[in-house]
C-alpha positions as CSV (number, residue, x, y, z in Angstrom):
1,M,36.0,-37.6,43.8
2,E,35.2,-41.3,44.4
3,T,34.0,-42.4,47.4
4,T,35.8,-45.0,49.2
5,T,35.0,-47.9,52.0
6,D,37.1,-45.7,54.3
7,D,35.0,-42.6,53.3
8,L,31.8,-44.6,53.4
9,R,32.9,-45.9,56.9
10,D,33.8,-42.4,58.4
11,L,30.8,-40.7,57.0
12,S,29.1,-43.7,59.3
13,L,31.1,-43.7,62.2
14,L,30.6,-39.2,62.3
15,E,26.6,-40.7,61.9
16,E,26.7,-42.8,65.0
17,I,28.9,-40.5,66.9
18,E,27.0,-37.6,66.4
19,Q,23.7,-40.1,67.8
20,D,25.3,-41.3,70.9
21,P,28.5,-39.6,71.5
22,D,28.8,-42.5,74.6
23,V,28.8,-45.4,71.7
24,N,31.6,-47.8,72.9
25,Q,33.4,-49.5,69.7
26,S,32.3,-52.7,70.5
27,T,28.6,-51.3,69.5
28,L,29.9,-48.7,66.6
29,A,31.6,-52.1,65.2
30,T,28.4,-54.1,65.8
31,Q,25.9,-51.4,64.5
32,L,28.6,-51.4,61.2
33,G,29.3,-55.2,60.8
34,V,33.7,-54.6,61.0
35,A,35.9,-55.6,63.9
36,V,36.5,-53.6,66.9
37,G,39.9,-53.0,65.6
38,T,38.6,-51.3,62.4
39,V,37.0,-49.0,64.6
40,N,39.2,-48.5,66.1
41,W,42.1,-47.4,63.1
42,H,39.2,-45.6,61.9
43,L,38.7,-43.5,65.1
44,K,42.4,-42.8,65.7
45,R,42.1,-41.6,61.6
46,L,39.4,-38.7,62.6
47,I,40.8,-38.0,65.7
48,A,44.4,-37.1,64.2
49,K,42.6,-35.3,61.1
50,G,40.6,-33.0,64.4
51,A,37.3,-34.1,62.9
52,V,36.7,-36.4,66.7
53,K,37.9,-35.0,70.4
54,V,37.9,-38.1,73.1
55,K,36.9,-37.2,76.9
56,R,36.5,-39.4,79.5
57,A,33.0,-39.8,81.4
58,E,33.8,-41.9,84.3
59,R,36.8,-44.7,84.5
60,K,35.8,-46.4,81.4
61,K,33.7,-44.6,79.8
62,L,35.2,-42.6,76.4
63,R,32.7,-39.8,75.4
64,Y,33.3,-39.3,71.5
65,I,32.5,-35.5,70.6
66,I,32.8,-34.3,66.8
67,T,34.6,-30.8,66.4
68,P,33.0,-28.3,63.6
69,E,36.1,-30.3,61.6
70,G,34.0,-33.0,62.0
71,I,30.8,-31.5,61.2
72,S,32.3,-30.3,57.7
73,L,33.9,-33.1,57.6
74,R,30.5,-35.1,58.0
75,A,28.8,-33.1,55.4
76,R,31.5,-33.0,52.6
77,L,31.5,-37.1,53.1
78,A,27.7,-36.8,52.2
79,V,27.5,-34.8,49.8
80,N,30.6,-36.8,47.5
81,Y,28.5,-40.3,48.4
82,V,25.3,-38.8,46.8
83,E,26.8,-37.4,44.2
84,R,28.9,-40.7,43.9
85,S,25.1,-42.5,43.8
86,L,23.4,-40.1,41.9
87,T,26.5,-40.8,38.9
88,L,26.0,-44.0,39.4
89,R,21.9,-44.4,38.7
90,G,22.6,-42.5,36.0
91,A,24.6,-44.1,34.0
92,R,22.6,-47.1,34.5
93,D,19.8,-45.2,33.7
94,T,21.8,-44.2,31.4
95,G,22.1,-47.4,29.8
96,A,18.6,-48.7,30.5
97,C,17.6,-46.8,28.2
98,A,20.3,-47.3,25.4
99,S,19.6,-51.0,25.5
100,R,15.6,-49.9,25.2
101,G,16.4,-47.8,21.9
102,M,18.5,-50.5,20.6
103,A,15.5,-52.9,21.6
104,M,13.0,-51.0,20.2
105,S,15.0,-50.1,17.3
106,R,15.5,-53.8,15.8
107,I,11.3,-54.2,16.2
108,F,10.9,-51.9,14.0
109,A,13.6,-52.6,12.0
110,G,12.5,-56.0,11.6
């Protein structure tokens, strides 16, 4: 499964919320380097999926709670990210080995 930008942002959001459930969207946007509207859109998607619940902590303050579905999603996204990273690294290392092998064969052949 290919990891998309949306998956990476969802993973980052879930990790940040797990660290601080009282974090606000502005802080999340700053931490992730995206616009507040992007954070809002991703949070709405995560809420619709049942991965995050929202509780009112104070009059103007919200608390984000990761549900069991959210924990499962975070784990799945993390595994996909690691697998994708290892696949890319393996392809890069294989390409580097092949290049070195060709260079060595040229040196010894000529």
